[in-house]
C-alpha positions in Angstrom: 122.3 71.4 95.2 118.6 71.3 94.3 116.9 74.5 93.5 113.6 73.1 92.1 111.5 74.7 94.8 112.8 78.1 93.8 112.0 77.9 90.0 109.2 80.3 89.0 108.3 82.7 86.3 109.6 86.2 87.1 107.0 88.9 86.8 107.9 92.4 85.5 108.3 93.8 89.0 110.9 91.2 89.8 112.7 91.3 86.5 113.0 95.0 86.6 113.8 95.4 90.3 117.1 97.3 89.8 115.4 99.8 87.6 112.5 100.2 90.0 114.8 100.6 92.9 116.7 103.4 91.1 113.4 105.1 90.2 112.1 104.8 93.7 115.3 106.4 95.2 115.3 109.1 92.5 111.7 109.9 93.0 112.3 110.0 96.8 115.3 112.4 96.4 113.2 114.6 94.1 110.3 114.8 96.6 112.7 115.4 99.5 114.3 118.3 97.6 111.2 120.1 96.3 108.7 119.1 99.0 110.4 117.7 102.2 107.1 118.1 104.1 105.7 115.2 102.1 108.5 112.9 103.3 107.8 114.0 106.9 104.1 113.3 106.5 104.9 109.8 105.2 107.5 108.8 107.8 104.9 106.5 109.4 105.4 104.3 106.3 108.9 103.3 107.2 108.0 100.8 109.9 105.0 99.6 107.9 107.1 99.1 104.8 109.8 97.3 106.7 107.2 95.0 108.3 105.8 94.2 104.8 109.3 93.5 103.5 110.0 90.9 106.1 106.6 89.3 106.5 106.6 87.4 103.1 110.0 85.9 103.8 108.7 84.6 107.2 105.7 82.8 105.5 108.3 80.6 103.7 109.7 79.2 107.0 109.2 75.6 108.0 109.4 74.7 111.7 111.8 71.8 110.9 114.1 74.3 109.0 114.3 76.6 112.0 115.2 73.7 114.3 117.9 72.7 111.9 119.3 76.2 111.6 119.7 76.7 115.3 122.0 73.7 115.3 124.4 75.2 112.7 127.2 76.1 115.0 129.6 76.9 112.1 127.3 79.6 110.8 126.9 81.1 114.3 130.7 81.1 114.8 131.3 82.8 111.4 128.7 85.5 112.2 130.1 86.2 115.6 133.7 86.3 114.3 133.0 88.7 111.4 130.4 91.0 112.9 132.0 91.5 116.3 135.8 91.0 115.7 136.7 91.7 112.1 134.1 94.2 110.9 134.9 97.0 113.5 138.6 96.8 112.6 137.8 96.7 108.9 135.6 99.8 109.2 138.3 101.7 111.1 140.9 100.8 108.4 138.7 101.9 105.4 137.8 105.1 107.3 141.5 105.8 107.9 142.4 105.0 104.3 139.8 107.2 102.7 138.2 109.6 105.2 140.9 110.6 107.7 140.8 114.1 106.3 137.0 114.2 106.9 136.5 113.1 110.5 132.8 113.5 110.6 132.3 111.4 107.6 134.6 108.8 109.2 132.3 108.7 112.2 129.3 108.3 109.9 131.0 105.4 108.2 131.6 103.7 111.5 128.0 104.2 112.6 126.8 102.7 109.3 128.9 99.6 109.8 129.1 98.9 113.5 125.6 97.4 113.9 124.5 94.3 111.9 121.2 94.6 109.9 118.1 93.3 111.6 115.6 93.9 108.8 116.5 94.1 105.1 119.0 91.3 105.3 116.1 88.9 105.1 115.0 90.5 101.9 118.4 90.1 100.3 118.6 86.5 101.5 115.1 85.7 100.1 115.8 87.4 96.8 119.0 85.3 96.4 117.2 82.1 97.3 119.2 81.6 100.4 118.2 79.8 103.6 115.6 82.0 105.3 115.4 79.9 108.4 119.1 80.2 109.0 119.0 83.9 108.2 116.3 84.5 110.8 118.3 82.6 113.4 121.5 84.5 112.7 119.5 87.8 112.7 118.1 86.9 116.1 121.6 86.5 117.4 122.6 89.9 115.9 119.5 91.6 117.3 120.4 90.6 120.8 124.2 91.0 120.7 124.2 94.4 119.1 122.3 95.9 122.0 125.4 95.4 124.1 128.2 95.8 121.4 126.9 98.8 119.5 127.6 101.4 122.2 130.9 99.6 123.1 132.3 99.7 119.6 131.2 103.3 119.0 133.0 104.2 122.2 136.0 102.1 121.3 136.5 103.2 117.7 135.3 106.8 117.9 136.8 107.5 121.3 133.8 108.9 123.1 130.8 107.6 125.0 127.5 107.7 123.1 124.2 107.0 124.8 122.2 104.4 123.0 118.4 104.3 123.4 117.9 100.6 124.3 114.2 101.0 124.0 114.6 102.2 120.4 116.7 99.1 119.5 114.2 96.8 121.3 111.4 98.4 119.4 113.2 97.8 116.1 113.8 94.2 117.0 110.1 93.8 117.9 108.8 95.5 114.8 111.2 94.2 112.2 111.7 90.6 113.5 109.2 89.6 116.2 105.9 90.7 114.6 106.7 89.5 111.0 108.0 86.2 112.3 104.9 85.6 114.4 102.4 86.6 111.7 104.3 85.0 108.9 104.6 81.7 110.6 101.0 81.8 111.8 99.8 82.6 108.2 101.6 79.6 106.8 100.5 77.2 109.5 96.8 78.2 109.1 96.8 78.2 105.3 98.7 74.9 105.0 96.4 73.3 107.5 93.3 74.4 105.6 94.4 74.2 101.9 97.8 72.4 101.8 101.4 73.5 101.2 101.1 73.1 97.4 98.2 75.6 97.2 99.9 78.1 99.5 103.3 78.0 97.7 101.7 78.0 94.2 98.8 80.4 94.6 99.5 82.7 97.6 103.3 82.9 97.9 103.8 84.7 94.5 101.5 87.5 95.6 103.4 87.8 98.9 106.7 88.0 96.9 105.3 90.9 94.9 104.2 92.5 98.1 107.7 92.2 99.5 109.3 93.9 96.5 106.6 96.6 96.4 107.2 97.3 100.2 111.0 97.6 99.5 110.3 100.3 96.8 107.8 102.1 99.1 110.2 102.1 102.0 113.1 103.4 99.9 111.0 106.2 98.5 110.0 107.4 101.9 113.6 107.2 103.3 114.9 109.3 100.5 111.9 111.7 100.6 112.9 112.3 104.3 116.6 112.7 103.6 116.6 114.0 100.0 117.2 117.7 100.6 120.1 117.0 102.9 121.8 114.5 100.6 121.4 116.6 97.5 122.7 119.6 99.3 126.1 117.8 99.7 126.6 115.7 96.6 130.4 115.5 97.0 129.9 113.5 100.2 128.3 110.7 98.2 131.5 110.1 96.3 133.6 110.3 99.4 131.5 107.7 101.2 131.1 105.5 98.1 134.6 104.1 97.9 135.0 102.8 101.5 131.4 101.5 101.6 131.7 99.7 98.3 134.9 98.0 99.3 133.5 97.1 102.7 130.4 95.4 101.3 131.9 93.6 98.3 135.1 92.4 100.1 133.1 91.3 103.2 130.3 89.5 101.3 132.7 87.6 99.0 135.1 86.7 101.9 132.3 85.3 104.1 130.6 83.5 101.2 133.7 81.7 100.1 134.9 80.9 103.6 131.4 79.4 104.3 131.7 77.3 101.2 135.2 76.2 102.2 134.0 75.0 105.6 131.3 72.8 104.1 128.2 75.1 103.9 125.9 74.8 100.9 124.9 77.7 98.7 121.7 78.5 100.6 123.6 78.6 104.0 126.6 80.5 102.6 124.3 83.2 101.2 122.4 83.6 104.5 125.7 83.7 106.5 127.3 86.2 104.1 124.3 88.6 104.1 124.1 88.5 107.9 127.7 89.4 108.1 127.5 92.1 105.4 124.1 93.9 105.8 124.2 96.9 108.1 121.6 98.5 110.3 121.3 101.9 108.5 118.1 102.7 110.3 119.9 102.6 113.7 122.9 104.5 112.2 120.7 107.3 111.0 119.0 107.6 114.3 122.3 107.7 116.3 123.9 110.1 113.8 121.0 112.6 114.1 120.5 112.4 117.8 123.8 111.5 119.5 125.9 113.7 117.1 123.5 116.7 116.8 126.4 119.1 117.2 128.2 117.5 114.2 125.6 117.7 111.4 127.8 116.1 108.8 127.7 112.9 110.8 123.9 112.7 110.3 124.3 113.6 106.6 126.8 110.8 106.0 124.6 108.2 107.6 121.7 109.3 105.4 124.0 108.7 102.4 124.6 105.1 103.5 121.4 103.6 102.0 121.9 105.4 98.7 125.1 103.4 98.3 124.2 100.2 100.2 120.9 99.3 98.4 122.3 99.3 94.8 125.3 97.4 96.0 123.2 94.7 97.7 121.1 94.4 94.6 124.3 93.8 92.6 125.3 91.2 95.2 121.9 89.5 94.8 122.5 89.3 91.0 126.0 87.9 91.6 124.7 85.3 94.1 122.1 84.1 91.7 124.8 83.6 89.1 126.9 81.7 91.6 123.9 79.5 92.4 123.6 78.6 88.7 127.3 77.9 88.4 127.2 75.7 91.5 124.2 73.8 90.2 125.9 73.1 86.9 129.1 71.8 88.5 
């Protein structure tokens, strides 16, 4: 496996990303606790931040890579099998195992896990030096399929009909996938045509990578500024949610990664497949938890706790994935 195109000097922002993430979440929680009106005033920054997180990853896409990714039937089959067959059952099992005495938290766990991620999964794939083109293709499948499957699985697992705002999901798909893909691809095409790929990858892309990480920190700060007061008012729920979510993310990512390797996928493809099977759409979960379960406030609180656990876990998985890339390269 060749990784030459990914070798570069890590700047302080990239090297210290775990620390910066912890500081961003901590600052957000503090702001949300002492001045929640600041978080509400900055809620416009969430779609902006998510866009700026995804856009840099899209500027790395090559048309030939996208064409190749759409022909990877093995990757598509793995994603469909895990996201829409195994994951709902796994969520129910972990909820029964750890949260059956806390039914509202159990519902929150299901909401956090039932819909695949359609935004930050590209950031994790990119940070792990995975196949961005394949990740975009798989995320497109997830974006379309979850519109139908999300209300079905919520009804099937929770046992009640929940109205899903299709326009809200469509807006998320457009903002977090369509626009970044269009502008990112357009940016690369124009820049490469005028100055060449070497100039763009060497001079422009490093700045875009820093923009991506800065946008991640900005988005996390706002999310926790919005939810900080609620989360800190119920600290015990964090520990209750931590065990099932940790097991879910770690077991799922490792299983999908090694199965992908076993069926002949390289490291870049296996990473993209594993993240698309593991990443969860917490933005949608929080929206559903707050609106569809307004009479059960603990459901909304449990979904707000989700990112507090998911983001550090995914960063740990990024670190592990990079270690695996080094080991595979040495073998």
